C-alpha positions in Angstrom: 68.6 105.7 109.0 64.9 105.0 109.5 64.3 107.3 106.5 65.2 104.5 104.1 62.4 102.3 105.5 60.0 105.3 105.3 61.0 105.9 101.7 60.5 102.3 100.9 57.0 102.4 102.4 56.1 105.6 100.6 57.1 104.2 97.2 55.6 100.7 97.6 52.6 101.3 99.9 53.9 98.8 102.4 56.7 98.4 104.9 59.9 96.5 103.8 60.4 92.9 104.9 63.5 94.1 106.7 66.2 96.7 107.0 69.9 95.6 107.0 73.1 97.5 107.3 76.9 97.2 106.8 79.5 99.7 107.8 82.4 101.4 106.0 85.9 100.8 107.5 89.1 102.5 108.4 92.4 100.5 108.2 94.6 101.3 111.2 97.6 99.7 109.5 98.4 97.3 106.8 98.0 98.8 103.3 98.1 96.8 100.1 99.1 93.7 102.1 95.7 92.0 101.6 96.1 90.9 98.0 99.6 89.7 99.0 98.2 87.1 101.4 99.4 89.3 104.2 98.0 90.9 107.4 95.7 93.9 107.9 94.2 95.6 110.9 91.0 97.6 110.1 87.9 98.4 112.1 84.3 99.1 111.2 83.1 102.6 111.3 79.7 103.9 112.6 79.1 105.2 109.0 76.8 102.7 107.3 75.1 101.7 104.1 71.5 100.7 104.9 69.1 98.7 102.7 65.4 98.3 103.1 64.3 95.3 101.1 61.4 93.1 100.2 60.7 90.5 97.5 59.7 92.1 94.2 56.1 91.7 93.0 57.1 91.8 89.3 59.7 89.8 87.3 62.5 92.3 87.7 64.6 93.6 90.6 64.6 97.4 91.2 67.0 99.4 93.3 66.9 103.1 94.3 69.5 105.1 96.1 68.9 108.2 98.2 72.3 109.4 96.9 71.3 108.9 93.3 68.0 110.6 92.6 66.1 109.5 89.5 64.4 106.4 88.2 65.2 103.1 89.8 67.7 100.8 88.2 66.2 97.5 87.0 67.8 94.2 86.4 67.0 90.5 86.8 68.7 89.0 89.9 68.1 85.6 88.4 70.1 86.2 85.2 72.2 89.3 85.6 75.8 88.9 84.5 79.0 91.1 84.7 78.9 94.0 82.3 75.2 94.3 82.2 74.6 96.9 84.9 77.0 100.0 85.0 77.6 102.7 87.6 76.6 102.7 91.2 74.0 100.0 90.8 76.7 97.5 89.7 77.6 97.0 93.4 74.1 95.9 94.1 73.5 93.8 91.0 77.0 92.3 91.3 76.2 91.2 94.8 73.0 89.5 93.6 75.1 87.8 90.9 77.8 86.6 93.3 75.2 85.4 95.8 73.6 83.4 93.1 76.9 82.1 91.8 77.7 80.9 95.4 74.7 78.6 95.2 72.3 80.5 97.3 68.7 81.3 96.2 68.1 84.8 94.9 64.7 86.0 94.1 63.8 89.3 92.5 63.9 92.1 95.0 62.9 95.7 95.7 65.7 97.6 97.4 66.0 101.1 98.8 69.5 102.1 99.6 70.9 104.9 101.8 74.5 105.5 103.0 76.5 108.0 105.0 79.9 106.4 104.2 81.8 109.1 102.4 82.3 108.2 98.7 85.8 108.4 97.3 87.4 108.8 100.7 89.0 105.4 101.0 86.5 104.3 103.6 85.1 101.4 101.6 81.7 102.8 100.7 81.4 100.2 98.0 82.1 97.3 100.3 79.5 98.7 102.7 76.9 98.6 100.0 77.9 95.1 98.9 77.8 93.7 102.4 74.5 95.4 103.2 72.9 93.9 100.1 74.5 90.6 101.0 73.0 90.4 104.5 69.7 91.5 103.0 69.7 88.8 100.4 70.5 86.2 103.0 67.8 87.5 105.3 65.1 87.5 102.5 66.1 84.0 101.4 66.2 82.7 105.0 69.7 81.5 104.3 72.2 80.9 107.1 75.3 82.4 105.6 78.3 83.0 107.9 80.0 86.4 107.9 83.2 85.3 106.1 81.3 83.6 103.3 79.2 86.8 102.8 82.4 88.8 102.8 83.8 86.6 100.1 80.6 86.9 98.0 80.8 90.7 98.3 84.5 90.7 97.3 83.7 88.6 94.3 81.1 91.2 93.3 83.7 94.0 93.5 86.4 92.0 91.7 84.6 90.2 89.0 81.4 92.2 88.4 82.5 95.8 89.1 86.1 95.1 88.0 88.0 96.6 90.9 91.1 94.5 91.7 90.9 94.9 95.5 91.8 92.5 98.2 89.3 91.1 100.8 90.0 93.4 103.7 87.1 95.8 103.2 84.4 93.3 103.1 85.8 91.3 106.0 86.0 94.4 108.2 82.5 95.3 107.3 81.2 91.9 108.2 83.4 91.1 111.3 83.7 94.6 112.9 82.9 94.9 116.6 82.6 97.9 118.9 85.9 98.7 120.6 87.8 96.1 118.6 90.1 96.0 115.6 89.8 93.2 113.1 93.2 91.4 112.7 92.8 89.6 109.5 95.2 87.0 108.0 94.2 87.3 104.3 95.7 84.0 103.4 93.1 82.0 105.2 90.6 84.7 106.2 91.1 84.0 109.9 90.0 86.8 112.2 91.1 87.8 115.7 89.5 90.8 117.5 92.0 93.1 119.1 91.1 95.5 121.9 91.3 99.2 120.9 89.9 101.3 123.8 91.4 104.7 123.1 89.1 106.6 125.6 90.6 104.6 128.5 93.9 106.1 127.6 92.6 109.7 126.9 93.3 109.2 123.2 91.3 109.7 120.0 91.8 108.5 116.4 91.0 111.3 114.0 89.9 110.4 110.4 90.8 113.2 108.0 89.1 113.1 104.7 91.5 115.0 102.5 88.8 115.4 99.8 91.4 114.4 97.2 89.5 112.0 95.0 90.7 108.5 94.4 89.5 105.5 92.5 90.3 101.9 93.4 89.7 100.7 89.9 92.3 103.1 88.5 95.4 101.9 86.6 97.7 102.9 89.4 96.1 100.4 91.9 96.3 97.6 89.3 99.9 98.6 88.5 100.9 98.2 92.2 99.3 94.8 92.3 101.2 93.8 89.1 104.5 95.0 90.7 103.8 92.8 93.8 103.1 89.8 91.6 106.4 90.4 89.7 108.3 90.7 93.0 106.8 87.4 94.3 107.7 85.7 91.0 111.3 87.1 91.1 111.7 85.6 94.6 110.0 82.3 93.7 107.4 82.6 96.5 103.6 82.2 96.3 103.0 85.8 97.6 105.0 88.5 99.3 103.6 87.3 102.6 106.3 84.6 102.3 109.2 86.9 101.8 111.4 88.6 104.4 113.8 91.5 104.5 116.8 89.3 103.7 115.1 88.2 100.4 114.8 91.7 99.0 118.3 92.1 97.6 117.5 89.2 95.2 115.1 91.4 93.3 117.1 93.0 90.6 114.6 95.7 89.5 114.9 98.7 91.8 111.2 99.7 91.5 109.9 96.2 92.1 112.3 95.8 95.1 110.9 99.0 96.7 107.3 97.8 96.2 108.2 94.5 97.8 110.0 96.3 100.7 106.8 98.1 101.5 104.8 94.9 101.7 107.4 93.0 103.8 107.9 95.8 106.3 104.1 96.7 106.4 103.3 93.1 107.4 105.9 93.4 110.2 104.3 96.6 111.3 100.8 95.1 111.5 102.0 92.1 113.6 103.9 94.4 115.9 100.9 96.6 116.4 98.8 93.6 117.2 101.5 92.4 119.6 101.5 95.7 121.5 97.8 96.2 121.7 97.0 92.6 122.6 99.6 92.7 125.3 98.0 95.7 126.9 100.5 98.3 125.9 99.7 102.0 125.9 98.3 102.7 122.4 100.7 105.6 122.1 103.4 102.9 121.5 102.0 102.4 118.0 102.5 106.0 116.9 106.0 105.3 115.4 104.6 102.4 113.5 101.9 104.6 111.9 104.5 107.1 110.9 106.8 104.5 109.4 103.9 103.0 107.5 103.2 106.4 105.9 106.9 106.9 104.9 106.9 103.5 103.3 103.7 104.2 101.3 105.1 107.5 100.2 108.6 106.5 99.3 108.5 102.8 98.5 105.0 102.2 97.2 104.5 105.7 95.9 100.7 105.8 96.5 100.4 109.1 98.4 99.5 112.5 96.9 100.3 116.1 98.1 96.9 116.5 99.9 97.6 113.4 101.9 101.3 114.1 102.7 100.4 117.7 103.8 97.7 116.4 106.1 100.0 113.9 107.7 102.8 116.5 108.3 100.3 119.0 109.6 98.7 116.5 112.0 102.2 115.7 113.4 103.0 119.4 113.7 99.8 119.8 115.6 100.8 117.2 118.1 99.6 113.9 116.7 101.4 110.8 118.2 101.4 109.2 114.8 99.7 109.7 111.4 99.4 107.9 108.1 97.4 107.6 105.0 94.7 104.9 105.1 93.1 103.1 102.2 94.2 102.2 98.7 96.0 105.5 98.1 96.1 108.3 95.5 93.8 110.4 97.6 91.3 109.5 100.4 91.8 109.7 104.1 94.5 110.2 106.7 94.3 108.9 110.3 96.0 110.6 113.3 96.4 109.2 116.8 96.0 112.1 119.1 95.6 113.0 122.8 91.9 113.6 123.3 92.5 117.2 124.5 94.7 117.9 121.4 92.1 116.8 118.8 91.0 120.4 118.2 94.6 121.6 117.8 95.5 118.8 115.4 92.3 119.5 113.3 93.2 123.3 113.2 96.7 122.5 112.1 95.5 120.5 109.1 92.9 123.1 108.2 95.4 125.9 108.3 97.8 123.9 106.1 95.1 123.4 103.6 93.9 127.0 103.7 97.5 128.2 103.1 97.5 126.2 99.9 94.0 127.3 98.8 92.7 123.7 99.1 89.1 122.8 100.1 88.8 122.4 103.8 89.2 118.7 104.9 86.5 116.9 106.8 87.6 115.6 110.2 85.8 113.2 112.4 86.6 110.7 115.2 87.1 107.1 114.1 85.3 104.8 116.5 85.4 101.0 116.2 81.8 99.9 115.7 79.7 96.8 115.0 79.8 95.0 111.7 76.9 94.1 109.3 73.5 93.0 110.6 69.8 93.5 110.7 68.3 96.7 112.0 64.6 95.9 111.7 
């Protein structure tokens, strides 16, 4: 996206100090486990948020977005606080705030932002922006900030400035992603292990199906699921559901809370089994049943799927997918399907036909390719 640097130069009459990026992510498996101190297995996408940046010449920071035409949003990076900047610019201002709160120097900045991460699709477009701004701030300040620390700063911006009660998976995937690798993250201590995921070597492809059913992470439903998980942990007397096992579940009296806990307990087991298989050199087709089971659990126990998502999953399987599941926080967003490379067109057509029969807008389908995490472009 050299256009963002060109746009910066056109507006300011000089080239930016640098151009930084951070990607969106797809989660292969491990949904809602992150805020339960559990395990997740995402990878970084080639879709990126890109920031061209330079120190500001005035006493205020200004940010423009290619996706949000109009006047720039202004704020003071030195004094901005939660609640002061609304809308899309809150992700930028919030990262400046969190960077400052972490004890790093933050000067006033000029920022030009562009992104091709689909918004509202469950691919962490917000985390991509936060992490891109974070690496830009570190670069401008000459601060040596490690990827995990930057991910934590970005997560704090999302949680405390924007007000979205998400876990840390999105930002960690954006910072730690590597081409051809999955990011196996233990969210209790933020340790990362890179797991091989070379689908072309096995004549496979992972399709990402944007169902175009809108979702919002800051919605009441997401917060309600988190509250249910906290209630389950309290009922079992454990710090988090990471510490619970299948034999503990009957001790939860409330049936809804028990089902929520069952999803987290079984989803953690599915993540670790996926890692075991892939790290051991198994044919990736072996994870297909785990993807299917994950979707069933999200649909029936955690109740976070919607008709657009369920139809896409079933149609992908009918079209020949080895395994398929919703990915992301739920209530809309994307589906992933593990498919034979020569069956990708048939699976895509199956989902498109299922949507057409229901009069729904055509889904957007593209290959999910593990790519590099955040860094500097120029």
